[in-house]
C-alpha positions as CSV (number, residue, x, y, z in Angstrom):
1,M,87.1,96.1,94.6
2,E,84.2,94.3,92.9
3,N,82.1,97.5,92.7
4,H,85.1,99.4,91.5
5,M,85.6,97.0,88.6
6,K,81.9,97.1,87.7
7,H,82.1,100.9,87.6
8,R,85.1,100.9,85.3
9,T,83.5,98.4,82.9
10,I,80.4,100.5,82.7
11,K,82.4,103.6,81.9
12,R,84.2,101.7,79.1
13,S,80.9,100.6,77.6
14,F,80.0,104.2,77.1
15,F,83.3,104.7,75.2
16,W,82.0,102.1,72.7
17,V,78.5,103.7,72.5
18,L,79.8,107.2,71.5
19,P,81.5,106.1,68.2
20,L,78.4,104.1,67.3
21,L,76.2,107.1,67.8
22,L,78.5,109.3,65.8
23,L,78.6,106.7,63.0
24,G,74.8,106.8,62.9
25,I,74.7,110.6,62.7
26,T,77.3,110.6,59.9
27,M,75.4,108.0,57.9
28,T,72.1,109.8,58.4
29,N,73.5,113.1,57.2
30,A,75.1,111.5,54.2
31,Q,72.0,109.5,53.2
32,P,69.0,111.4,54.5
33,S,66.5,109.0,52.9
34,T,68.0,106.0,54.7
35,T,66.9,105.0,58.2
36,V,69.7,103.7,60.4
37,E,69.0,101.7,63.5
38,A,71.6,101.0,66.1
39,S,71.1,98.3,68.7
40,I,73.3,98.4,71.8
41,N,73.4,95.5,74.2
42,A,75.0,96.9,77.3
43,S,75.2,93.4,78.8
44,E,77.8,92.3,76.2
45,T,81.2,93.8,77.1
46,H,84.6,93.3,75.7
47,E,87.8,92.8,77.8
48,P,88.4,96.0,79.8
49,V,91.0,98.4,78.7
50,S,94.3,97.8,80.6
51,D,94.7,99.8,83.8
52,Y,98.2,100.6,82.6
53,I,97.1,102.6,79.6
54,Y,97.3,105.8,81.6
55,G,100.0,106.5,84.1
56,Q,102.3,109.1,85.7
57,F,106.0,109.8,85.7
58,V,107.6,110.9,88.9
59,E,111.2,112.3,88.6
60,H,113.4,114.5,90.7
61,I,113.6,117.1,88.0
62,G,115.2,119.9,90.0
63,D,113.2,120.0,93.2
64,I,109.7,119.4,91.9
65,V,109.2,116.2,93.9
66,N,110.5,117.7,97.2
67,D,108.4,120.9,96.7
68,G,105.5,119.4,94.7
69,I,104.3,116.3,96.4
70,W,106.5,116.0,99.5
71,A,105.4,118.2,102.4
72,E,108.8,119.5,103.5
73,M,108.8,123.3,103.8
74,L,112.5,124.0,104.4
75,D,115.2,124.0,101.8
76,S,118.8,122.9,102.5
77,R,117.4,121.3,105.7
78,K,120.5,119.2,106.1
79,F,122.8,122.2,105.4
80,Y,124.5,121.2,102.2
81,H,125.0,124.9,101.5
82,P,126.9,127.2,103.8
83,I,125.0,129.7,105.9
84,L,125.0,133.2,104.3
85,E,125.8,136.5,105.9
86,E,122.8,138.2,104.2
87,K,119.9,137.2,102.1
88,P,120.7,137.1,98.4
89,E,118.7,138.7,95.7
90,Q,116.2,136.2,94.3
91,E,117.0,135.1,90.9
92,E,114.7,133.4,88.4
93,G,114.5,129.7,89.0
94,G,114.8,127.0,86.3
95,F,112.5,124.2,87.2
96,R,111.3,125.9,90.4
97,A,111.5,129.0,92.4
98,P,115.0,129.7,93.8
99,A,115.9,127.6,96.8
100,N,115.7,129.3,100.2
101,R,118.9,129.7,102.1
102,W,119.8,129.9,105.8
103,I,120.9,133.4,106.8
104,A,123.1,134.1,109.8
105,I,122.0,135.8,113.0
106,G,124.8,137.5,114.9
107,P,128.5,137.7,113.9
108,M,129.4,135.6,110.9
109,N,132.7,134.5,112.4
110,A,130.6,132.6,115.1
111,I,129.3,130.2,112.4
112,S,131.4,127.5,110.8
113,L,130.8,124.3,108.8
114,D,132.3,121.6,111.0
115,S,133.5,118.4,109.3
116,S,134.7,116.9,112.6
117,H,131.3,116.5,114.3
118,V,129.0,115.6,111.4
119,F,125.5,114.3,111.6
120,T,125.0,113.7,107.9
121,G,126.7,114.7,104.7
122,E,130.1,116.3,104.7
123,H,129.6,118.9,107.5
124,S,127.2,120.3,110.0
125,P,127.0,123.9,111.1
126,K,128.5,124.9,114.4
127,V,127.5,128.1,116.1
128,A,129.7,129.5,118.9
129,T,127.2,131.1,121.3
130,S,127.5,134.0,123.8
131,A,125.6,135.3,126.8
132,Q,125.9,138.8,125.3
133,D,123.9,138.4,122.0
134,K,121.8,136.1,119.9
135,R,123.5,133.8,117.4
136,G,122.1,131.3,114.9
137,F,120.3,131.4,111.6
138,W,116.9,131.8,109.9
139,Q,115.0,130.9,106.8
140,D,112.0,132.7,105.4
141,R,109.5,132.5,102.6
142,L,107.4,129.9,104.5
143,S,103.7,129.8,103.7
144,L,101.3,129.5,106.7
145,V,97.5,129.1,107.0
146,K,95.9,130.7,110.1
147,G,95.0,128.2,112.7
148,K,96.8,125.3,111.0
149,E,99.3,123.2,112.9
150,Y,102.9,122.8,111.6
151,T,105.1,120.0,113.0
152,G,108.7,119.0,112.6
153,R,111.9,118.2,114.4
154,I,115.4,119.5,114.9
155,V,118.6,117.4,115.4
156,L,121.0,119.2,117.8
157,A,124.2,118.7,119.7
158,G,125.8,121.1,122.1
159,E,128.4,121.9,124.7
160,G,128.5,124.4,127.6
161,D,125.5,126.3,128.9
162,V,123.4,126.7,125.8
163,T,119.7,127.1,125.3
164,I,118.1,126.9,121.8
165,H,115.1,128.9,120.8
166,A,113.4,127.5,117.8
167,T,110.9,130.2,116.8
168,L,108.3,130.3,114.0
169,V,107.7,134.0,113.2
170,W,104.8,135.4,111.1
171,G,104.8,139.0,112.2
172,E,106.8,141.7,114.0
173,G,104.9,141.6,117.3
174,V,105.9,139.5,120.2
175,D,102.5,137.8,120.0
176,E,103.1,136.9,116.3
177,Q,105.4,134.1,116.9
178,Q,105.8,130.8,118.8
179,T,109.0,129.6,120.5
180,I,110.1,126.2,121.6
181,K,113.0,126.2,124.1
182,I,115.5,123.3,124.1
183,A,118.1,123.1,126.9
184,E,120.6,120.7,128.3
185,L,122.1,119.7,125.0
186,T,124.6,116.9,124.9
187,K,127.6,116.4,122.6
188,E,125.8,113.5,121.0
189,Y,123.1,114.5,118.5
190,Q,119.5,114.2,119.7
191,T,116.2,114.8,117.9
192,Y,113.7,117.2,119.4
193,D,110.1,117.7,118.3
194,L,108.7,121.0,116.9
195,S,105.0,122.0,116.9
196,Y,103.4,125.4,116.0
197,T,100.0,126.8,115.3
198,A,100.0,129.7,112.8
199,G,98.4,132.9,113.9
200,T,97.8,134.3,110.4
201,N,97.9,133.7,106.7
202,T,101.2,134.6,105.2
203,N,103.7,133.6,102.5
204,N,106.7,135.0,104.3
205,A,107.0,133.4,107.7
206,R,110.4,132.5,108.9
207,L,111.9,129.8,111.2
208,E,114.7,131.1,113.5
209,I,117.2,128.8,115.3
210,I,118.9,130.8,117.9
211,G,121.4,129.8,120.7
212,S,122.1,131.7,123.9
213,G,124.5,131.2,126.7
214,N,128.2,130.4,126.7
215,G,129.1,127.4,124.6
216,A,128.3,126.1,121.1
217,F,125.7,124.1,119.3
218,W,125.6,121.9,116.2
219,T,122.5,121.4,114.0
220,G,122.3,118.2,112.1
221,A,119.0,118.6,110.3
222,V,115.7,120.5,110.6
223,S,112.3,119.6,109.3
224,L,108.9,121.5,109.2
225,M,105.7,120.2,107.5
226,P,102.0,121.0,107.6
227,G,100.6,118.9,110.4
228,D,98.0,117.3,108.1
229,N,100.7,115.7,105.9
230,V,100.0,112.1,105.0
231,E,103.1,110.0,105.7
232,G,105.2,112.9,104.5
233,F,103.2,113.8,101.4
234,R,101.0,116.9,100.9
235,K,97.4,116.0,101.6
236,E,95.9,118.3,99.0
237,V,98.2,117.0,96.3
238,L,97.4,113.4,97.1
239,A,93.7,114.1,96.7
240,V,94.3,115.5,93.2
241,L,96.6,112.7,92.1
242,K,94.0,110.2,93.5
243,S,91.3,111.7,91.3
244,L,93.4,111.0,88.1
245,N,92.8,107.2,88.5
246,S,96.2,106.4,87.1
247,G,97.2,102.8,86.6
248,V,100.9,103.0,87.1
249,Y,103.6,105.4,88.4
250,R,107.2,105.3,87.2
251,F,110.1,106.4,89.5
252,P,112.8,107.9,89.9
253,G,113.4,109.0,86.4
254,G,114.1,110.1,83.9
255,N,117.6,111.5,83.4
256,F,117.9,111.8,87.2
257,V,118.1,108.1,87.6
258,S,121.4,107.8,85.6
259,G,123.3,109.6,88.3
260,H,121.2,108.4,91.3
261,E,122.6,106.3,94.1
262,W,119.4,104.7,95.4
263,R,121.1,103.5,98.6
264,H,121.6,107.2,99.7
265,A,117.8,107.5,99.8
266,I,116.9,104.7,102.2
267,G,117.1,104.4,106.0
268,P,116.5,107.0,108.7
269,I,115.4,110.0,106.7
270,D,117.4,112.7,108.6
271,K,120.7,110.6,108.3
272,R,120.5,110.3,104.5
273,P,123.2,112.5,103.0
274,P,122.3,115.5,100.8
275,I,123.9,115.4,97.4
276,M,124.2,117.6,94.4
277,D,122.3,115.9,91.6
278,P,124.8,115.8,88.7
279,H,122.2,115.9,86.0
280,W,119.9,118.7,87.0
281,G,122.3,120.6,89.2
282,V,120.1,120.9,92.2
283,V,120.7,119.7,95.8
284,Q,118.7,116.6,96.7
285,P,118.1,115.9,100.4
286,N,117.3,112.2,99.5
287,D,114.1,112.5,101.5
288,V,112.0,110.8,98.8
289,G,113.6,107.5,97.9
290,T,112.4,104.0,97.1
291,D,110.4,103.4,100.3
292,E,108.7,106.8,100.0
293,F,107.8,106.2,96.4
294,L,106.2,102.8,97.3
295,T,104.4,104.5,100.1
296,L,103.0,107.0,97.5
297,T,101.8,104.2,95.2
298,R,100.1,102.5,98.1
299,L,98.3,105.7,99.1
300,L,97.2,106.3,95.5
301,D,96.4,102.6,94.9
302,V,98.5,102.5,91.7
303,E,101.0,100.0,90.4
304,P,104.7,100.9,91.0
305,Y,107.3,100.8,88.2
306,I,110.9,101.3,89.2
307,T,113.7,102.3,86.8
308,V,117.2,101.2,87.9
309,N,120.3,103.2,87.2
310,A,121.8,101.8,84.0
311,G,123.8,105.0,83.3
312,F,126.5,105.4,86.0
313,G,125.0,102.4,87.8
314,D,126.0,98.8,87.7
315,A,124.2,95.4,87.6
316,W,125.2,94.6,91.2
317,S,123.4,97.7,92.5
318,A,120.3,96.9,90.4
319,K,120.3,93.4,91.8
320,E,120.6,94.8,95.4
321,Q,117.7,97.1,94.7
322,V,115.4,94.3,93.5
323,E,116.4,92.3,96.6
324,Y,115.7,95.3,98.9
325,V,112.3,95.9,97.4
326,N,111.1,92.3,96.8
327,G,113.4,90.1,98.9
328,S,112.3,88.2,102.0
329,T,113.8,89.1,105.4
330,D,116.0,86.1,105.0
331,T,118.0,88.0,102.4
332,R,120.6,90.6,103.3
333,M,118.8,93.5,101.6
334,G,115.3,92.3,102.6
335,K,116.5,92.3,106.2
336,M,117.8,95.9,105.7
337,R,114.3,96.9,104.3
338,A,112.7,95.4,107.5
339,E,115.1,97.3,109.7
340,N,114.1,100.5,107.9
341,G,110.5,99.9,108.9
342,H,109.1,97.8,106.0
343,P,109.1,94.1,107.0
344,E,106.8,92.9,104.1
345,P,108.2,92.7,100.6
346,Y,106.7,95.2,98.2
347,N,106.5,92.7,95.3
348,V,107.1,95.3,92.6
349,K,106.4,93.8,89.2
350,F,107.6,96.3,86.7
351,W,111.3,97.2,86.5
352,G,112.9,99.4,83.8
353,V,116.6,98.9,82.8
354,G,117.8,102.5,82.4
355,N,116.3,105.6,81.0
356,E,116.7,106.8,77.4
357,A,120.0,105.0,77.1
358,W,119.9,106.0,73.4
359,G,120.2,109.7,74.2
360,S,123.6,111.4,74.1
361,W,122.5,113.6,77.0
362,Q,122.2,110.5,79.3
363,M,124.9,110.1,81.9
364,G,126.8,107.0,81.0
365,A,125.7,107.1,77.4
366,M,127.2,104.5,75.2
367,S,126.9,102.9,71.8
368,L,124.0,100.4,71.0
369,D,126.3,97.4,70.7
370,Q,127.6,98.1,74.2
371,F,124.3,98.9,75.8
372,V,122.6,95.6,74.7
373,I,125.4,93.8,76.6
374,K,124.8,96.1,79.6
375,H,121.0,95.4,79.4
376,N,121.6,91.7,79.4
377,L,124.0,91.9,82.4
378,F,121.4,93.9,84.3
379,S,118.5,91.6,83.4
380,K,120.4,88.4,84.4
381,A,121.4,89.9,87.8
382,M,117.9,91.2,88.5
383,L,116.1,88.0,87.5
384,D,118.5,86.0,89.6
385,V,116.9,87.7,92.6
386,D,113.3,87.6,91.5
387,P,112.4,85.6,88.3
388,S,108.8,86.9,88.5
389,I,109.5,90.6,87.7
390,K,108.7,92.1,84.3
391,L,111.7,93.8,82.7
392,I,111.3,96.9,80.5
393,G,113.8,97.8,77.9
394,S,114.8,101.4,77.1
395,G,114.0,101.7,73.4
396,A,113.8,104.3,70.7
397,M,112.2,103.6,67.3
398,P,113.9,104.9,64.1
399,D,111.6,107.9,63.9
400,A,112.5,108.9,67.5
401,M,116.2,108.5,66.7
402,T,115.8,110.6,63.5
403,C,113.8,113.4,65.0
404,S,116.0,113.6,68.1
405,E,119.1,114.0,65.8
406,E,120.6,111.0,67.6
407,S,121.0,109.1,64.4
408,L,122.9,112.0,62.9
409,K,125.2,112.2,65.9
410,R,125.8,108.4,66.0
411,T,126.1,107.6,62.3
412,G,126.4,110.8,60.3
413,K,123.0,110.0,58.7
414,I,119.9,112.0,59.2
415,V,117.4,109.1,58.7
416,T,117.8,106.0,60.9
417,E,118.5,102.8,59.1
418,Y,116.2,99.9,60.2
419,L,118.3,97.5,62.3
420,G,121.3,99.8,61.9
421,E,123.6,101.0,64.6
422,A,121.1,103.8,65.5
423,D,118.0,101.7,65.6
424,W,117.9,101.3,69.3
425,T,114.7,99.3,69.6
426,G,115.7,97.1,66.7
427,G,119.0,96.4,68.4
428,L,117.3,95.4,71.7
429,F,115.0,93.1,69.8
430,Q,117.9,91.5,68.0
431,H,120.2,91.0,71.1
432,S,118.1,91.4,74.2
433,L,114.6,90.2,73.4
434,H,115.0,87.1,75.7
435,N,115.8,89.5,78.6
436,M,112.8,91.9,78.5
437,D,109.1,91.6,78.6
438,I,108.1,95.2,77.6
439,I,109.8,97.9,75.5
440,S,109.5,101.6,76.6
441,E,109.4,104.1,73.8
442,H,109.9,107.9,74.3
443,F,109.0,110.2,71.5
444,Y,109.2,114.0,71.8
445,A,106.9,116.3,69.8
446,Y,107.0,120.1,70.2
447,A,104.2,122.6,69.6
448,E,104.3,124.3,66.2
449,R,107.4,122.5,65.1
450,R,108.3,119.6,62.9
451,F,111.4,117.7,61.8
452,D,112.8,118.6,58.4
453,I,114.5,115.5,57.0
454,E,116.3,117.5,54.3
455,K,117.8,120.0,56.8
456,G,118.2,117.4,59.6
457,E,116.7,119.6,62.2
458,S,113.6,120.8,63.9
459,V,112.0,123.8,62.2
460,P,108.9,125.9,62.8
461,I,105.7,124.8,61.1
462,D,104.6,126.9,58.2
463,P,100.9,127.6,58.8
464,N,100.3,127.7,55.0
465,E,101.9,124.3,54.4
466,P,99.4,121.6,53.6
467,L,99.2,118.6,55.9
468,T,99.4,116.2,52.9
469,D,100.9,116.4,49.4
């Protein structure tokens, strides 16, 4: 750590050197007859720039966390969607490529979504098997690297004389696939390990889950990851993120957080229910929750910053989340954290109360005079659990409220009045300053556009328009 800090201090010293050198060059050009001497004493340093000046924002926007940094290869791995009879035509994705779907093998009437014998969520697929043909389902568009190991698991239950063949296929030949056989299923769900070694490079491998024999089987969840994943995260992505030397990471959002039930994303990962995210309209398996985020920040050696749900959420839930993360094992939620495999408190310092509460697009949006009450309720509840945390308010300066057209929507006036009903930051300072340590400001600027105050809207920039009057 000591060498690391020395290295950072030296780098920052060079940041001071460059402006001095440029100043000397400028003065020399302007006064060629004057000799300028610059003396630099590298032993004298100022207080280092804060580690938090540069950070990252991690949000479940669509499926970019699950596909981007998490190593899971399968979509709908907990079967939120029904199994389809045939593969649909691929449509253009919004925030990502279209999600893969499970496709039926054998007669469609042999497959049902059973709500009476559920592993997680609202249903689990049941396949009625036969000794006469193969029945099950598959998913393709899986990317493999030749010689690389892929590991995972499948959660199964069954009745009758059923054998499961879990096969990873990368070609049409019998030697271009690997099969794991699973027999003697019980009516109670059990987890079975999967492991394969890819025989070629491909972007269109598929995983087949096929049952044979007379009886039936249920599948609760399936997972497949590259064998070199690091505690569930993609190894190559971690290396890139590590190289950025960020100081702080914020999670889980973003607009996502205002509809997020954090308790759905803790505990045994396969038992967490899949849900439809109400904001972005994408299924979330809840595989990457609070514990996984804090694992990520540990792996990257960055400071975590958690935003609580102040949209559809409530102060009691925020209080429980602080206790889950920072509480001792003597507390109810701290004990739950330990039971989930994390006995030591995380001691997270930075906590945000809501995301962009000033935006009309935010789930649970309300007026400023109501939100300052909500902020204070949340703050009191959270500080009751851990008085040492730093609370971050969700602010918006008058320029942000003007340019986002939120002032116009809330007051009928284009330009935000300072300390008026649309001055979100001003209102927090007036009514909630005693309940926050930091203010978070979001301002959106768009390429080749500017906000026209007379028109009250964003307009294209005229390239011939002067920058100043």
